[in-house]
C-alpha positions in Angstrom: -9.4 -2.8 9.0 -10.4 -2.5 5.5 -8.3 -0.5 2.9 -10.2 2.6 1.9 -7.7 3.2 -1.0 -5.1 0.8 -2.5 -2.5 2.3 -4.8 -1.4 0.2 -7.6 1.5 -2.1 -6.6 4.9 -0.8 -8.1 7.7 -3.1 -9.3 11.2 -2.0 -9.3 14.6 -3.6 -10.4 16.5 -4.7 -7.4 19.3 -2.2 -7.7 20.0 0.7 -5.4 20.3 3.1 -8.6 16.5 2.9 -8.7 16.1 4.4 -5.1 15.4 7.8 -6.6 12.6 6.5 -8.8 11.2 4.8 -5.6 11.2 8.1 -3.7 9.8 9.9 -6.6 6.9 7.6 -7.2 6.2 7.5 -3.4 5.9 11.3 -3.3 3.7 11.5 -6.3 1.3 8.7 -4.9 1.4 10.7 -1.6 0.5 14.2 -3.3 -2.1 16.0 -1.2 -1.0 14.3 2.1 0.5 16.3 5.0 4.2 17.2 3.8 5.7 15.8 7.2 3.9 12.5 6.8 4.8 12.1 3.1 8.5 12.9 3.8 8.4 10.2 6.6 7.1 7.6 4.4 9.8 8.5 1.7 12.5 8.1 4.4 11.2 4.7 5.6 10.4 3.5 2.2 13.8 4.2 1.2 15.2 2.1 3.9 12.9 -0.8 3.4 13.7 -0.8 -0.4 17.5 -0.7 0.4 17.2 -3.8 2.8 15.4 -5.7 0.1 18.2 -5.0 -2.3 21.1 -5.3 0.2 19.9 -8.5 2.2 18.1 -10.7 -0.3 18.0 -12.1 -3.8 16.3 -8.9 -5.1 19.8 -7.4 -5.1 21.0 -10.2 -7.5 20.6 -10.6 -11.3 17.1 -10.0 -12.3 16.0 -9.2 -8.7 13.0 -7.2 -8.1 11.1 -5.4 -5.3 7.3 -4.9 -5.1 6.0 -1.9 -3.3 2.5 -1.8 -1.8 0.8 1.3 -0.3 -2.8 1.5 1.1 -4.9 3.7 3.1 -7.0 2.2 6.0 -10.4 3.4 7.3 -8.7 3.9 10.7 -6.8 6.9 9.6 -3.4 5.2 8.9 -1.5 4.4 5.7 0.6 1.2 5.2 3.5 1.0 3.2 5.2 -2.3 2.3 8.0 -3.9 0.2 8.2 -7.6 -0.9 11.6 -8.9 -1.7 12.7 -12.1 -3.9 13.7 -14.2 -0.7 16.7 -16.3 -0.3 18.1 -14.4 2.5 18.0 -17.1 4.9 16.7 -14.7 7.7 14.0 -12.3 8.5 14.0 -8.5 9.2 15.0 -7.8 12.7 16.5 -5.1 14.8 19.7 -6.4 16.3 19.7 -6.4 19.9 22.9 -8.2 21.1 25.1 -5.2 20.9 26.9 -3.2 23.5 26.4 0.6 23.6 30.0 0.9 22.1 29.1 -1.5 19.4 26.1 0.4 18.5 28.3 3.5 18.4 30.8 2.1 16.0 28.0 0.2 13.8 27.5 1.8 10.4 24.7 -0.4 9.2 21.6 -2.1 10.4 20.1 1.0 12.1 17.5 1.4 9.5 14.8 -0.8 11.1 15.3 1.1 14.2 14.4 4.3 12.5 11.5 2.7 10.9 10.3 1.4 14.2 10.6 4.8 15.7 8.9 6.8 12.9 6.0 4.4 12.3 3.1 3.4 14.6 3.9 -0.4 13.9 6.1 -2.5 11.6 6.4 -6.2 10.8 6.8 -8.8 8.1 5.3 -11.7 6.8 6.8 -14.5 4.6 5.3 -14.9 1.1 5.4 -18.7 1.5 5.3 -20.6 4.8 7.4 -23.5 3.6 10.2 -21.7 1.5 12.2 -18.7 1.4 10.4 -17.2 -1.6 10.2 -13.6 -0.4 9.4 -11.5 2.5 6.9 -8.7 2.7 8.1 -6.0 5.2 5.6 -3.3 6.2 5.3 -0.2 8.3 2.1 1.6 9.4 1.8 5.4 9.9 -0.9 7.3 11.7 -1.9 10.3 9.7 -2.9 12.1 12.7 0.4 11.9 14.2 
């Protein structure tokens, strides 16, 4: 699938205080899109940005997060965030919990939400042989 529109990548400091700017920029970039679709992307984008900051070197001194956004000719839009790495892991939905543990858990539900609201999500390492960053993305069907 070929992107039919690629927005300029946006670079943010890796600090949760910039979350309102991430949301504002995403709303501006999605102006003219269906309001429900735009708000879904803002919600999921907030979660993906926060994960970069909370779980990787992006949240450390001089950390940063890169946002990508592109429209594909199949009628979908893909939103992605690339972190600074050094988390030692990859984005995943925790599965080894009992129902009671899920009821008590305060965190780690964000990817569940992203998975439910998107048509697909995933990740790719920036570099195969080192933890130099991970790009996490979610695709959304505009006709949904």
